[in-house]
N, C-alpha and C positions, 0 to 999 in steps of 0.2 A: 646658715643663711638668716635665721631669726635674729642672731646677734648682730649681723651686718645691718639689717633693717632697723633694729632698735637703736644702734649707734648713729646711723644716718638720720633717723627721725629726731633723735635727741639733739644732735648738732644743728640741724636745720631749724628746728623749733626754737632753740635758744637764739639763733642768729636772726630769725624773723621777729622775735620779740625785742631784741636789743638793737640789732642792725649796726652795732659799733664796729665790727670787723669789716663788713662790706663797705660801709661809708668811709672808713679810714683808708681802705685799699683803693677805692675810686678816687678820693681826693689826692692821695699820694701819686697814683699813676697819672692823673691829669696834670699835676704839678710837674712831673717829669716831662710830659709831652710839651707843656708850655715852655719849660727851660730849653728843650731842644729847639722849639720854634724860634725863640728869641736869640739863641746863640749860634744857629746854623744858617747857611745860605738858603735862599728861597727854594732853589731847585734841589731837592733832597731825594729824588726818586730812586737813585742808586743806593742810598743808605737807608731808605725808609724801612725795609724789612728788619735790619738790625736795630734801628731805633724803636720800632714797635715792640720787638721782643725784649729789649732792655726795660721798657716800661712794664711789660707783662711780668718779667722776672722780679723786678723791684716790688711790684704789688704782691706777687706770690710770696716773697720773703716776709713781707709784713703780715700777711694773712696766716701763713703757715706757722710763723713764730708764735701766733696767739691761739693756734688750734688746740693746744694742750694746756693752755693757761688755766682754764676752768678746772681741769682735772687736778691741778695742784692744790686747790682748796679742799680742806678736810681729807687730804690724801685720797682723793677719788681715783687716782691712778691704780691704787691697790684694789679698789672695788672693781674696776674694769678688768684687772688681771684675774679676778676670781670668776669672771663670766664662765658659765658652764658650756664652753665650746672651745674649739681651737682659736687661739688668740689671733691667728691670721685673719679671721673674720672681723675682729675688732679693727685691725688695720684697714681692711677693705672698706668698712663703714666710715672710718675717719677720712680715708682717701677720697671716697665718693662724695662726701659732704664738702671737702675742700675743693674737689673738681667742680661741683655745681656752683659754689660761691665764686670761685675764680672765673668760671665761664661767664657769669653775669657781669663781673668787673671787666673782663676782656671785651665783651660786646660794647659796653659804654665807652671804653678806651678807644676801640677801633673806630667808632663813630666820630668821636671828637678828633682823633688823629687824622681821619680823612678830611674833616672840615678844616682843620688848622693847616694842613699841608696841601690842601687842594688836590686830593687824590680821589679818583672815581673808582670806588670799590664795588659798585652795584653789579658790574658784569661778572665779577669773580667772587661775589659775596658768599655763595653757597660752598664753593670749593675752598675758599679761605677759611670759612667757619669749620669745615671738616679738618683742615690741616691744623688749625689752632686747637680744636677739640682733641685730636689724636695726639698732638704734642703735649697737651696739658695732662694727659693720662700719665705719661712718664714723669713730667714735672711734679705732679701731685704725689705720685708713688714714692719717688726718692725724697721729696720734700716732707711728706708725712713721716717717713722713716727717720729722716734726719731730725725732725722736730721732736720725735719721741726720744731720740738719743740725747738731744741738747736740753730737754726740758728740766732734767734733774741736775744739770751742771750749774756751777756757780755763775758762769758768764754765758748763759744760754743765748743772749742776743748776738754775741760774737761767734759762738760755736755753730749756730745754724748755718750762716753763709759759708763758714769754713768747711763744714761737712758737705753742704748741698751743692755749692757752685762747681767744684771740680767734677762731681758726678753728673752734672747737667750737660757737660760738653757734647756728648752724643745726641741728646735730645735737641739742644739748641742748634747744632750743626744741621741736622735734618730739617728742623723747623724753619730756620732762616733761609736755607737753600730752596725749600718748597715755596715759601712766601715770596722770595725774590723772583722765582719763575712766574708766579701768578701776577705780580705787580709789573713786571717788565714786559712779558710776552703774552700774558693772559692764558698760557697753557701750563700744564703740570704733568711731568713725567712720573713714572711709577717708582723710580729708584729711591727718591727721598721718602716716599710713602712706605715702601718696603722696609727701608732702614728704620723708620719710626715704629712700625709695627713690631719688628724684631726687638728693638730697644725697649719698647713699652712692655712687651711680654717678659723679657729678662728681668726688668726692674720689678714688675709685679710679682713674679714667681719668687725671686730672691727675697723681696721685702715680706711677702706672706710667710715664708719659712723662717726668716730671721726675727720677725717681730716678737715671737714668743720669748726669745732669750733677752730681748731688749727690755721687755716689761719686768723681767726677773731682776734686772740690775737695780 
């Protein structure tokens, strides 16, 4: 647990000082939203859940791809691997930091998305935030693991989406389904939430156990 908190504190402190990752993610996601706005019809209520999650995933790819970039300097990955604890706690610290950063970007993106596409999200804001937060747990879990695999490869910018996107299908399926229910009817059934909870749990457990071997490579 101490290792988790140390890694989480380190990543958040670095990001608060530089803000380069969160600014890049916000700008990129907003550009995606504006492209959708300029290229699609005015009435996009039926496709809004998918468009919103496309912006989220693109922003996540950009941020997660840089989550291990600092560890490449002076071979800091080896130093992390020597932490006196189960390396799965290192994974949880990195994933938690990525989740917090991504959540901040998602909040800004959702606000701009609602303004651009004239959507009233106030009535479902709390439940939508819960769905996004729950879905982002699985996204950050598999994204952090994929970033750790790709960081030492020659073409890590290409490898990350190739590794991450196929594994995101269950998370995105539940996330888009739940978001569509909220935006179209204002209600939310338990089925997509249950699916997301199970998927998040599987991804977290598998990533926690596998991360030790990834750092050895």
